[in-house]
C-alpha positions in Angstrom: 0.8 -14.3 7.0 2.0 -11.3 9.0 -0.7 -8.8 8.2 -4.4 -7.9 8.9 -6.8 -6.4 6.3 -9.6 -4.3 7.6 -12.3 -3.1 5.2 -13.6 0.3 6.0 -16.4 2.4 4.6 -14.3 4.1 1.9 -11.1 2.0 1.8 -8.8 -0.6 3.3 -6.4 -0.5 6.2 -3.6 -3.1 6.0 -1.4 -3.6 9.0 1.8 -5.5 8.5 3.8 -6.8 11.4 6.8 -8.9 12.5 8.7 -10.4 9.5 7.2 -9.5 6.1 8.3 -10.7 2.7 7.8 -9.2 -0.8 5.9 -12.3 -1.7 3.4 -11.7 1.1 2.8 -8.1 0.1 2.3 -9.2 -3.5 -0.2 -12.0 -2.5 -2.0 -9.5 -0.3 -2.2 -7.0 -3.2 -3.6 -9.7 -5.5 -6.3 -10.6 -2.9 -7.2 -7.0 -2.4 -7.4 -6.3 -6.2 -9.6 -9.5 -6.7 -12.0 -8.5 -3.9 -15.5 -7.4 -5.2 -15.3 -4.2 -3.2 -11.9 -3.1 -4.7 -13.7 -1.2 -7.5 -15.6 1.0 -5.0 -12.8 1.9 -2.5 -11.0 5.3 -2.5 -7.9 4.4 -0.6 -5.5 1.8 0.9 -3.5 2.5 4.0 -0.5 0.3 4.3 0.8 0.4 7.9 4.4 -0.9 8.3 5.1 0.6 11.7 5.0 -2.8 13.5 7.3 -4.6 11.0 10.4 -5.8 12.9 12.2 -7.4 9.9 11.7 -8.0 6.2 13.1 -9.5 3.0 11.5 -6.9 0.7 13.8 -5.7 -2.2 13.8 -2.9 -4.7 12.8 -5.4 -7.5 9.8 -6.3 -5.3 8.7 -2.6 -5.2 8.9 -2.5 -9.0 6.7 -5.6 -9.2 4.2 -4.0 -6.8 4.0 -0.9 -8.9 3.7 -2.9 -12.2 0.8 -5.0 -10.8 -0.9 -1.9 -9.4 -0.7 -0.3 -12.8 -2.5 -3.3 -14.3 -5.2 -3.0 -11.5 -5.6 0.7 -12.2 -7.2 0.0 -15.6 -10.5 -0.9 -13.7 -10.3 2.0 -11.2 -10.8 5.6 -11.6 -9.1 6.8 -8.3 -7.1 5.2 -5.6 -4.9 6.8 -2.9 -2.2 4.5 -1.5 -0.8 5.7 1.8 2.3 4.0 3.2 3.1 4.5 6.8 6.7 3.7 7.8 9.0 4.8 10.6 12.2 2.8 9.8 14.8 4.1 7.4 15.2 0.8 5.4 11.4 0.6 4.9 11.2 4.3 4.0 13.8 3.7 1.3 11.7 0.8 -0.2 8.5 2.9 0.1 10.2 5.8 -1.7 11.3 3.5 -4.5 7.7 2.3 -4.9 6.4 5.9 -4.7 8.8 7.0 -7.5 7.5 4.2 -9.7 3.9 5.2 -9.0 4.5 8.8 -10.1 4.3 7.6 -13.6 1.1 5.7 -13.0 -2.6 6.3 -12.3 -2.8 5.7 -8.5 -1.8 8.5 -6.1 0.8 7.4 -3.5 2.3 9.1 -0.5 4.5 8.2 2.4 3.7 9.1 6.0 5.3 8.7 9.4 2.0 8.4 11.3 -1.4 6.8 10.8 -3.0 10.1 11.6 -1.2 11.9 8.8 -2.2 9.1 6.4 -5.8 9.2 7.5 -6.0 13.0 7.0 -4.7 12.6 3.5 -7.1 9.8 2.5 -10.0 11.6 4.1 -9.6 14.4 1.6 -10.9 11.9 -1.0 -14.4 11.8 0.6 
């Protein structure tokens, strides 16, 4: 898999790199949501700045949003930060963010990790 998951005190930092597929992101989401600490975290930072290529599609982003909505039934609050610098990944992140506006989790897109961290730190 082309990603790392780092559990932090109040959340999770996921770094995706090289070639990433929609299936990989979905599998990572399921692993995250099944983890016993998922219920107590406040945020997830998804860092796509090191992705060199991908096969993620708009239907994939719809699937991510739908499965996140199911996971939201057990959570009160969760901030999802997406960090992207490439236009094609921004467009996919934007499609996901638009879907999430109708759902329980709060989602925002950032160009830097620092911006994402400032936003998620407002949770604590």
